[in-house]
N, C-alpha and C positions, 0 to 999 in steps of 0.2 A: 826742692826734690824733681826728678824726670821722671817721665815715661816715653815710652814709646810704645806710637798708634800704627798698626800698619795695615795693608789688607795684605797682609803673606801670612803664612797660617801662624798660630801662637806656637806652635814647638818651634818652631823653623826659624820666626826668629830669637825665639831665647839663643837654640843652637846656636843661631848663627852671632848673637850678643857673648856668650860663652868664648866663643871658638876664635872672636876679637878680644877678649876677656875687657868685656864695655859690659856686662852684667851687674858688676856694680854702682856702676851710673844711674840706673834705671833704680827706681824703684818699682814702677810693675811694669808689665808689659800688655799694650791689647792687641792679640789679632785681630784680623778679619774672620777667624771662625769661633770668639770669643767671644761673640754677640748673637746677634737671628741682623743685625746687620753692621756692615761698614762703610765708611767714606764712602761717598762723601757726607752720610749722615751724621749728625752732630751725637750721636746719640756713643758711639767709643770714645770722643774727645769727655763727653760726661761721666765718661764709667770712671778713663783713668782718674778726673780731676776727684771726683769720688772717691778710688781709690787711697788719692795722697793726699785725703781731706783736704785739699785747696777750693776754694771760693773760685779763685779765677784762676787764670795759667795764659801764655804764651805757645801759640801754635806754633814750630820752624819743620819745614818742610818745604816739597819740591814741585808740586807739581795743581796742576785745576783741580783738582780733588779732594786738596791738602787746603787750596784756599777756599772753597765750596765748605767745606768741614769745620773750618775753621769759624768762618763768619755765620753761617746758621749755628754754633754752640755759642755765638760773642764772642767769643776771645778776638786780639791782632790776630793775625798770620805774621809772620818774617819768613824773606824767601829768599832759600840758594838760588842765587842767578845760574849757580854753576851746572845744576840742577837739574835730576832727573827730565823732567817736562816744565821747566820756570816760567817757559814763552808762553805756558797755556794758562799762565797766574793773568784774573785780572787785572787791570790797573784800584780797580772802587773795593778789591778783596783786601790787600796791600798794606800792612803796617807800615815794614818798613824790609829793606835788602840786601845781601852778605851775599860779596864773594868770594874773602879769603876766614876761614874760623876763627885766623886772631883780633877777629875785628868782634866780630859776635856779642862779647863780653859789651861792649862800649853801646851797638846796637839795642837791646838789653835792656843796659841803663836807659836809651831814652828812651824807650817807650815810657819805662815806667815814672817817667817826669811825667 
């Protein structure tokens, strides 16, 4: 299962996913206003994992805030290198990276090994 964890308001994130016809791909959405804290706190990631009933996961993101949240949550971080603030990610916090979504599956498979 997949989740969206964003610092945007939860209602706005859900609306965007619906308008893009992507909401069926995500079992849960955690927005910046879902909890009392947001990324880079690890709490939203832990909340998403708990909502999914998952003991572990992988964070896919495009910013230093995403990388820090994943690092502090103790989960691998995969950076979308063409994203919003990818250059702001500390290399020490990145498990893998990708530029083309066609390669994402193979990147995630490699991390799982």
